[in-house]
C-alpha positions in Angstrom: -72.3 -36.3 -28.5 -69.7 -37.7 -26.1 -70.9 -40.4 -23.7 -70.5 -39.4 -20.1 -73.3 -41.5 -18.7 -73.4 -41.6 -14.9 -70.2 -39.4 -14.6 -70.4 -36.7 -12.0 -68.9 -33.4 -13.1 -68.1 -30.4 -11.0 -67.8 -27.1 -12.9 -66.6 -23.8 -11.4 -67.6 -20.5 -12.9 -70.8 -22.2 -14.1 -73.1 -19.2 -14.1 -72.3 -18.0 -17.6 -70.1 -18.4 -20.7 -68.0 -21.5 -21.0 -69.0 -22.9 -17.6 -72.8 -22.6 -18.3 -72.4 -24.1 -21.8 -70.3 -26.9 -20.4 -72.9 -27.8 -17.8 -75.6 -28.1 -20.5 -73.2 -30.1 -22.7 -72.2 -32.5 -20.0 -75.8 -33.1 -19.0 -76.7 -33.8 -22.6 -73.9 -36.3 -22.7 -75.4 -38.2 -19.8 -73.5 -36.7 -16.9 -74.7 -35.4 -13.6 -73.4 -31.9 -13.0 -72.7 -29.7 -10.0 -72.7 -26.0 -10.9 -70.5 -23.8 -8.7 -70.4 -20.0 -8.9 -70.9 -16.9 -6.7 -74.1 -16.0 -8.6 -76.6 -18.4 -7.0 -79.6 -17.0 -8.9 -77.9 -17.7 -12.3 -76.8 -21.3 -11.5 -80.2 -22.0 -10.0 -81.8 -21.1 -13.3 -79.3 -23.2 -15.3 -79.7 -26.2 -13.0 -83.5 -25.9 -13.2 -83.2 -26.0 -17.0 -81.2 -29.2 -16.8 -83.4 -30.9 -14.3 -82.6 -33.6 -11.7 -79.2 -34.2 -13.2 -77.9 -30.8 -11.9 -77.4 -29.2 -8.6 -76.4 -25.5 -8.0 -74.0 -24.7 -5.2 -73.0 -21.2 -4.3 -69.2 -21.0 -4.0 -66.5 -18.4 -4.2 -63.4 -20.3 -5.5 -61.1 -17.8 -4.0 -62.1 -19.2 -0.6 -60.5 -22.6 0.1 -63.1 -23.5 2.8 -66.0 -22.7 0.5 -64.5 -24.9 -2.2 -64.1 -27.8 0.3 -67.7 -27.4 1.4 -69.0 -27.2 -2.2 -67.2 -30.4 -3.3 -68.5 -32.2 -0.2 -72.0 -31.1 -1.0 -71.6 -32.5 -4.6 -70.5 -35.8 -3.2 -73.3 -35.9 -0.6 -75.8 -35.2 -3.4 -74.5 -37.4 -6.2 -72.3 -39.9 -4.3 -69.0 -39.3 -6.1 -67.0 -36.9 -8.3 -65.5 -38.1 -11.6 -64.6 -34.9 -13.4 -63.6 -31.4 -12.2 -63.6 -28.4 -14.6 -61.7 -25.5 -13.1 -63.3 -22.8 -15.2 -63.8 -19.8 -12.9 -61.8 -16.8 -14.0 -61.9 -13.0 -14.1 -60.0 -10.5 -16.4 -59.9 -7.3 -14.2 -57.7 -5.4 -13.6 -57.0 -4.5 -17.2 -54.2 -2.0 -16.7 -50.6 -1.4 -17.4 -48.2 -2.6 -14.7 -47.5 0.8 -13.4 -51.2 1.7 -13.1 -52.7 -1.6 -11.8 -54.4 -1.6 -8.5 -52.5 -4.0 -6.2 -55.6 -5.3 -4.4 -57.4 -6.0 -7.7 -54.2 -7.7 -9.1 -54.2 -10.0 -6.0 -57.9 -10.7 -6.2 -57.4 -12.0 -9.8 -54.7 -14.3 -8.7 -56.9 -15.5 -5.8 -59.6 -16.5 -8.3 -57.7 -17.6 -11.4 -54.7 -19.4 -9.9 -55.4 -20.1 -6.2 -59.0 -21.0 -7.1 -57.7 -23.6 -9.6 -55.4 -25.0 -6.9 -58.2 -25.2 -4.4 -60.2 -27.1 -7.0 -57.4 -29.5 -7.6 -56.9 -30.2 -3.9 -60.7 -30.8 -3.4 -60.8 -33.0 -6.4 -57.9 -35.2 -5.2 -59.6 -35.8 -1.9 -62.6 -37.3 -3.7 -60.8 -39.1 -6.5 -58.8 -41.9 -4.7 -58.9 -44.2 -7.8 -58.6 -41.5 -10.5 -60.6 -39.1 -12.5 -60.3 -36.1 -14.8 -59.2 -32.6 -13.8 -59.3 -29.9 -16.5 -58.3 -26.3 -16.0 -59.5 -23.8 -18.6 -56.4 -22.0 -19.7 -55.6 -19.3 -22.4 -53.2 -18.3 -25.0 -52.3 -15.6 -22.5 -50.5 -18.4 -20.5 -47.6 -18.2 -23.0 -48.1 -14.8 -24.8 -47.9 -11.5 -23.0 -50.8 -9.1 -23.8 -50.7 -5.4 -22.9 -52.8 -4.6 -19.8 -53.2 -8.2 -18.9 -50.2 -8.8 -16.5 -52.4 -10.4 -13.8 -54.4 -12.5 -16.2 -51.3 -13.7 -18.1 -49.5 -14.5 -14.9 -52.4 -16.4 -13.5 -52.9 -18.5 -16.6 -49.2 -19.2 -16.9 -49.3 -20.4 -13.3 -52.4 -22.5 -13.9 -50.8 -24.2 -16.9 -47.8 -25.1 -14.7 -50.2 -26.3 -12.0 -51.6 -28.8 -14.6 -48.2 -30.0 -15.5 -47.3 -30.6 -11.8 -50.6 -32.4 -11.3 -49.9 -34.7 -14.2 -46.3 -35.4 -12.9 -47.4 -36.2 -9.4 -50.7 -38.0 -10.0 -50.8 -39.6 -13.4 -49.7 -42.9 -11.9 -52.7 -42.6 -9.5 -55.1 -42.5 -12.4 -55.6 -38.8 -12.6 -56.1 -37.4 -16.2 -54.9 -33.8 -16.0 -55.4 -31.4 -18.9 -55.4 -27.7 -19.7 -57.7 -26.3 -22.4 -56.8 -23.1 -24.2 -60.1 -22.3 -26.0 -59.0 -19.2 -27.9 -61.2 -16.1 -27.7 -64.8 -16.9 -26.9 -67.9 -14.8 -27.3 -68.7 -14.3 -23.6 -69.1 -11.3 -21.3 -65.4 -11.3 -20.7 -64.9 -10.2 -24.3 -67.3 -7.3 -23.8 -65.4 -6.2 -20.8 -62.2 -6.4 -22.7 -63.7 -4.3 -25.5 -64.8 -1.7 -23.0 -61.4 -1.4 -21.4 -59.0 1.5 -21.9 -55.8 -0.4 -22.6 -55.5 -1.3 -26.3 -54.2 -4.7 -27.4 -54.7 -7.2 -30.2 -57.7 -8.9 -28.4 -59.5 -5.6 -27.8 -59.2 -4.9 -31.5 -61.0 -8.1 -32.5 -64.6 -8.0 -33.8 -67.3 -9.9 -32.0 -67.6 -12.2 -35.0 -64.0 -13.3 -34.6 -64.8 -15.1 -31.3 -66.0 -18.7 -31.2 -69.2 -19.6 -29.4 -69.0 -21.0 -25.9 -70.6 -24.3 -27.1 -67.3 -25.1 -28.9 -65.1 -25.3 -25.8 -68.0 -27.0 -23.9 -68.0 -29.8 -26.5 -64.2 -30.0 -26.3 -64.3 -30.3 -22.5 -66.8 -33.2 -22.8 -64.6 -34.9 -25.4 -61.6 -34.5 -23.1 -63.4 -36.4 -20.4 -63.5 -39.5 -22.6 -60.8 -42.1 -23.5 -60.6 -40.5 -27.0 -58.4 -37.8 -25.6 -56.1 -40.1 -23.6 -53.1 -39.5 -25.9 -53.2 -35.8 -24.8 -53.2 -36.4 -21.0 -50.8 -33.9 -19.3 -50.9 -31.4 -22.1 -52.5 -28.0 -22.7 -54.9 -28.6 -25.6 -55.5 -25.7 -28.0 -58.9 -25.3 -29.6 -57.2 -23.2 -32.3 -55.9 -26.5 -33.7 -58.1 -27.7 -36.5 -57.2 -31.3 -35.8 -58.4 -30.9 -32.1 -61.6 -29.2 -33.3 -62.3 -32.1 -35.6 -61.5 -34.7 -33.0 -63.7 -33.0 -30.4 -66.6 -32.5 -32.9 -66.9 -28.8 -32.0 -68.1 -27.8 -35.4 -71.4 -29.5 -34.7 -71.7 -27.9 -31.2 
């Protein structure tokens, strides 16, 4: 367990998968957590399970105004923000470039890339003396995958966003990271399996994917000084040394 006592953590995409697991893990580590997602019923249920250390805030990260309001609500409730986890993401459209729906392609960019940007901006407004901002990335940021042009482009953009954040704000005390968790046993993998475009990820068995508790534990570890030597980088959970340092095998 990583000690996050009295830290306030905002997590986007907190209704399921990595986001939901991260909310539980952060709370177990002593943090107060603000769960942001479009599915209010889901985050209400997760927050209720955590207790007074959690608040659920309905928010569509593709809407800059909603993100601003949600972060303001978190500060109003908890008094501060110390950590932001930009986790919200979608995989559709899964389609070859010539077949992809342009509106759906743009919607994915709105959520995965622009949503991360809105989260960074909102975080910076509430972190005048520093804090931690982590964006959940993917191996797709650097490796093209058939049918995933929108997803790959969005994750590549988010990885560069993290590098720019580190360049501009490290001296202001901001700890910026990306986390590439590998393939995780979430609903997204079920959607990939059901898609019509074949690729190496679609061919994987469910047992090949890691549980969401592993990246949740890694995210908590990244919020501590134990990860300071990796500030500004994209951390891969495929790395056995990283898994060992983060203690994910016990998650």
